TIGU-748539 format. One line per field, with one value per residue: chain; x, z negated, y negated of N, C-alpha, C, O in turn; residue in one letter. Coordinates in pm, whole numbers, plus 50000, padded with zeros to 5 digits. Layout:
N
chain <- [A:...]
n.x <- [X:...]
n.z <- [Z:...]
n.y <- [Y:...]
ca.x <- [X:...]
ca.z <- [Z:...]
ca.y <- [Y:...]
c.x <- [X:...]
c.z <- [Z:...]
c.y <- [Y:...]
o.x <- [X:...]
o.z <- [Z:...]
o.y <- [Y:...]
res <- [A:...]
//
This chain:
107
chain <- [A:A:A:A:A:A:A:A:A:A:A:A:A:A:A:A:A:A:A:A:A:A:A:A:A:A:A:A:A:A:A:A:A:A:A:A:A:A:A:A:A:A:A:A:A:A:A:A:A:A:A:A:A:A:A:A:A:A:A:A:A:A:A:A:A:A:A:A:A:A:A:A:A:A:A:A:A:A:A:A:A:A:A:A:A:A:A:A:A:A:A:A:A:A:A:A:A:A:A:A:A:A:A:A:A:A:A]
n.x <- [09778:09891:09796:09896:09893:10002:09969:09697:09677:09830:09669:09446:09565:09632:09375:09280:09453:09376:09108:09153:09284:09075:08884:09020:09036:08766:08707:08865:08736:08484:08557:08642:08403:08251:08399:08362:08086:08071:08210:08042:07815:07911:07905:08093:08224:08167:08315:08325:08063:07748:07649:07434:07400:07233:07158:07118:06899:06754:06685:06523:06310:06206:06130:05937:05746:05669:05560:05340:05003:04814:04929:04947:04673:04598:04749:04634:04375:04424:04533:04314:04143:04292:04312:04043:03995:03898:04046:04109:04291:04350:04432:04505:04563:04772:04966:05013:05124:05360:05497:05519:05681:05910:05993:06080:06342:06673:06644]
n.z <- [23618:23924:24199:24522:24741:24989:25104:25151:25328:25535:25611:25702:25914:26076:26136:26282:26502:26610:26678:26874:27068:27126:27227:27452:27598:27643:27806:28029:28113:28177:28390:28575:28619:28736:28969:29096:29136:29311:29530:29601:29670:29892:30074:30048:29878:29541:29409:29337:29492:29480:29676:29895:30068:30313:30446:30790:30813:30583:30643:30866:30756:30573:30752:30911:30715:30618:30838:30927:31036:30865:30614:30589:30588:30349:30164:30195:30106:29836:29745:29766:29577:29339:29331:29298:29051:29021:29030:28914:28702:28676:28390:28328:28577:28652:28452:28509:28764:28706:28549:28731:28930:28777:28726:28967:29152:29197:29141]
n.y <- [70751:70640:70450:70411:70144:70146:70399:70402:70190:70295:70509:70372:70241:70461:70547:70327:70342:70587:70532:70340:70494:70674:70496:70403:70643:70689:70472:70534:70768:70664:70496:70690:70825:70620:70580:70827:70813:70594:70702:70914:70769:70641:70838:71031:71321:71404:71587:71942:72124:72297:72577:72757:73055:73225:73546:73651:73820:73755:73490:73536:73684:73496:73295:73426:73493:73240:73120:73259:73278:73391:73367:73089:73025:73149:73005:72752:72811:72885:72645:72471:72589:72554:72273:72203:72305:72556:72787:73102:73311:73652:73799:74066:74182:74016:74074:74345:74323:74182:74370:74584:74467:74425:74681:74775:74921:74787:74520]
ca.x <- [09788:09914:09753:09977:09818:10067:09910:09565:09700:09876:09553:09366:09639:09614:09238:09271:09522:09291:08995:09202:09304:08944:08823:09091:08995:08628:08711:08916:08630:08382:08610:08641:08263:08212:08466:08293:07956:08092:08248:07922:07727:07970:07894:08196:08180:08212:08372:08270:07918:07691:07604:07359:07415:07139:07189:07026:06776:06679:06627:06416:06197:06148:06067:05816:05647:05620:05494:05227:04873:04745:04989:04906:04533:04592:04804:04530:04266:04468:04550:04181:04093:04366:04274:03906:03989:03826:04137:04106:04394:04314:04551:04541:04628:04899:05062:05048:05212:05490:05562:05552:05798:06027:06035:06134:06488:06749:06619]
ca.z <- [23759:23999:24339:24609:24849:25117:25165:25200:25448:25641:25658:25781:26038:26156:26184:26386:26620:26668:26741:26996:27167:27168:27310:27581:27669:27687:27919:28145:28157:28242:28521:28664:28656:28830:29097:29157:29179:29432:29639:29643:29735:30022:30162:30015:29779:29407:29347:29388:29506:29491:29811:29908:30200:30336:30560:30902:30781:30486:30716:30952:30670:30524:30865:30948:30609:30601:30957:30969:31019:30749:30494:30585:30547:30207:30089:30198:30020:29697:29717:29745:29449:29231:29330:29248:28915:29023:29043:28796:28699:28605:28309:28336:28707:28647:28371:28585:28872:28648:28509:28853:28991:28691:28733:29098:29150:29276:29102]
ca.y <- [70779:70518:70459:70328:70080:70173:70519:70363:70110:70385:70584:70279:70220:70583:70546:70225:70393:70693:70466:70275:70601:70724:70393:70407:70764:70668:70379:70609:70857:70581:70454:70806:70848:70515:70607:70941:70764:70513:70791:70986:70672:70610:70954:71129:71417:71370:71706:72067:72128:72430:72610:72882:73111:73334:73633:73629:73893:73673:73376:73587:73718:73371:73226:73499:73481:73105:73069:73341:73211:73447:73307:72948:73022:73185:72892:72649:72857:72873:72503:72415:72640:72488:72131:72189:72357:72683:72900:73186:73414:73774:73826:74207:74202:73945:74150:74466:74282:74148:74496:74658:74402:74443:74821:74808:74932:74691:74381]
c.x <- [09796:09873:09834:09889:09878:10007:09771:09580:09746:09759:09464:09433:09625:09474:09221:09338:09438:09172:09036:09224:09171:08874:08888:09050:08853:08624:08760:08809:08520:08429:08607:08499:08214:08274:08397:08157:07971:08126:08127:07827:07778:07966:08001:08141:08241:08270:08309:08118:07873:07645:07531:07374:07320:07183:07088:06894:06691:06611:06510:06292:06128:06074:05936:05707:05586:05543:05374:05096:04798:04797:04946:04761:04520:04644:04701:04415:04304:04483:04415:04123:04161:04323:04135:03892:03919:03917:04141:04213:04341:04436:04597:04615:04764:05003:05104:05148:05353:05566:05604:05675:05924:06080:06092:06285:06554:06724:06692]
c.z <- [23835:24144:24420:24720:24985:25184:25221:25327:25564:25698:25745:25915:26131:26217:26297:26514:26689:26740:26871:27105:27219:27259:27448:27663:27722:27807:28046:28201:28230:28380:28620:28710:28756:28966:29169:29211:29308:29551:29692:29717:29874:30118:30139:29918:29645:29336:29404:29393:29514:29633:29807:30051:30214:30455:30671:30878:30683:30555:30801:30870:30619:30634:30902:30842:30603:30723:31001:30943:30896:30620:30481:30540:30398:30120:30083:30103:29872:29656:29688:29611:29331:29219:29271:29105:28906:29035:28911:28806:28619:28523:28315:28467:28711:28569:28442:28697:28820:28611:28631:28920:28909:28698:28867:29091:29237:29240:28976]
c.y <- [70647:70541:70361:70272:70112:70296:70489:70282:70196:70464:70497:70251:70339:70586:70445:70273:70501:70631:70398:70379:70653:70625:70391:70527:70749:70574:70450:70701:70779:70536:70570:70836:70745:70538:70722:70898:70683:70602:70867:70893:70635:70729:71058:71230:71381:71490:71831:72062:72273:72453:72744:72928:73230:73417:73606:73702:73814:73557:73421:73619:73592:73297:73294:73485:73342:73055:73153:73267:73262:73382:73162:72935:73052:73070:72779:72684:72840:72727:72437:72461:72571:72342:72110:72240:72491:72805:72976:73294:73532:73815:73972:74234:74133:74023:74278:74432:74249:74275:74576:74599:74426:74586:74862:74818:74824:74546:74348]
o.x <- [09717:09912:09840:09819:09808:09995:09732:09506:09707:09750:09413:09366:09608:09456:09156:09287:09431:09138:08960:09189:09154:08811:08819:09029:08823:08546:08706:08793:08471:08351:08572:08477:08142:08208:08377:08116:07893:08076:08111:07765:07700:08016:08001:08024:08354:08273:08245:08054:07951:07608:07563:07360:07327:07237:06983:06789:06569:06494:06408:06181:06005:05966:05835:05590:05465:05467:05312:05081:04727:04720:04911:04728:04441:04587:04683:04365:04225:04449:04403:04061:04094:04300:04111:03787:03884:03867:04174:04223:04294:04535:04717:04718:04860:05117:05221:05244:05452:05685:05714:05764:06032:06200:06148:06350:06497:06779:06683]
o.z <- [23812:24205:24390:24787:25086:25306:25324:25423:25678:25819:25848:26018:26252:26333:26397:26624:26812:26851:26968:27221:27340:27358:27549:27784:27834:27900:28155:28323:28333:28475:28737:28826:28850:29069:29291:29318:29402:29662:29813:29815:29963:30230:30203:29881:29638:29213:29509:29307:29551:29704:29727:30145:30135:30552:30647:30916:30698:30529:30808:30910:30622:30610:30924:30875:30587:30713:31102:30841:30830:30530:30371:30462:30328:30015:29979:30031:29793:29543:29595:29540:29234:29108:29201:29043:28797:29050:28807:28909:28506:28580:28309:28468:28766:28614:28434:28719:28884:28639:28634:28962:28965:28680:28880:29031:29336:29304:28928]
o.y <- [70555:70641:70242:70348:70105:70300:70542:70301:70173:70483:70540:70238:70322:70622:70474:70248:70505:70672:70399:70356:70673:70664:70380:70516:70792:70595:70430:70712:70824:70536:70550:70869:70779:70518:70716:70942:70700:70580:70882:70933:70603:70721:71163:71225:71332:71494:71825:72001:72361:72359:72831:72849:73324:73365:73545:73653:73807:73528:73351:73585:73583:73242:73227:73467:73328:72958:73122:73201:73186:73348:73117:72845:72988:73041:72716:72598:72788:72691:72357:72382:72535:72293:72011:72220:72536:72917:72918:73361:73514:73861:73998:74302:74186:74037:74317:74506:74285:74287:74631:74673:74444:74608:74972:74732:74778:74457:74235]
res <- [M:K:I:E:H:T:S:V:Q:A:S:Q:G:D:L:A:A:K:Q:A:R:D:T:G:A:A:R:E:L:A:R:A:G:Q:A:A:Y:R:E:A:A:D:G:G:T:A:G:P:T:D:A:V:S:L:S:S:L:S:R:Q:V:L:T:E:E:S:S:S:P:E:R:E:A:R:V:Q:E:L:S:A:L:V:S:S:G:N:Y:Q:V:D:P:V:E:L:S:R:S:I:I:T:D:A:E:R:P:G:L]
//
């Protein structure tokens, strides 16, 4: 059996060409990323962005819930309990609440 060196050299040449293409593609990708970063840093947008839109009813509910004195007092109370390490979770009540919420229609 005779082994031709030309086929080995051709394979090595193909590999070198592929590596050069891959390196070029990586450089192009890096340049594009840098350009997007610069554009974002300059206040432009770097492409599509996610957005959330709430209905007026949703905004009203969130505003009323977050600004009620009762809610603020409860949040302060819970915050103090958590900070002091005295907040205790009732596992049975928690599991019931999770199941009840999961069974509600429309969720």
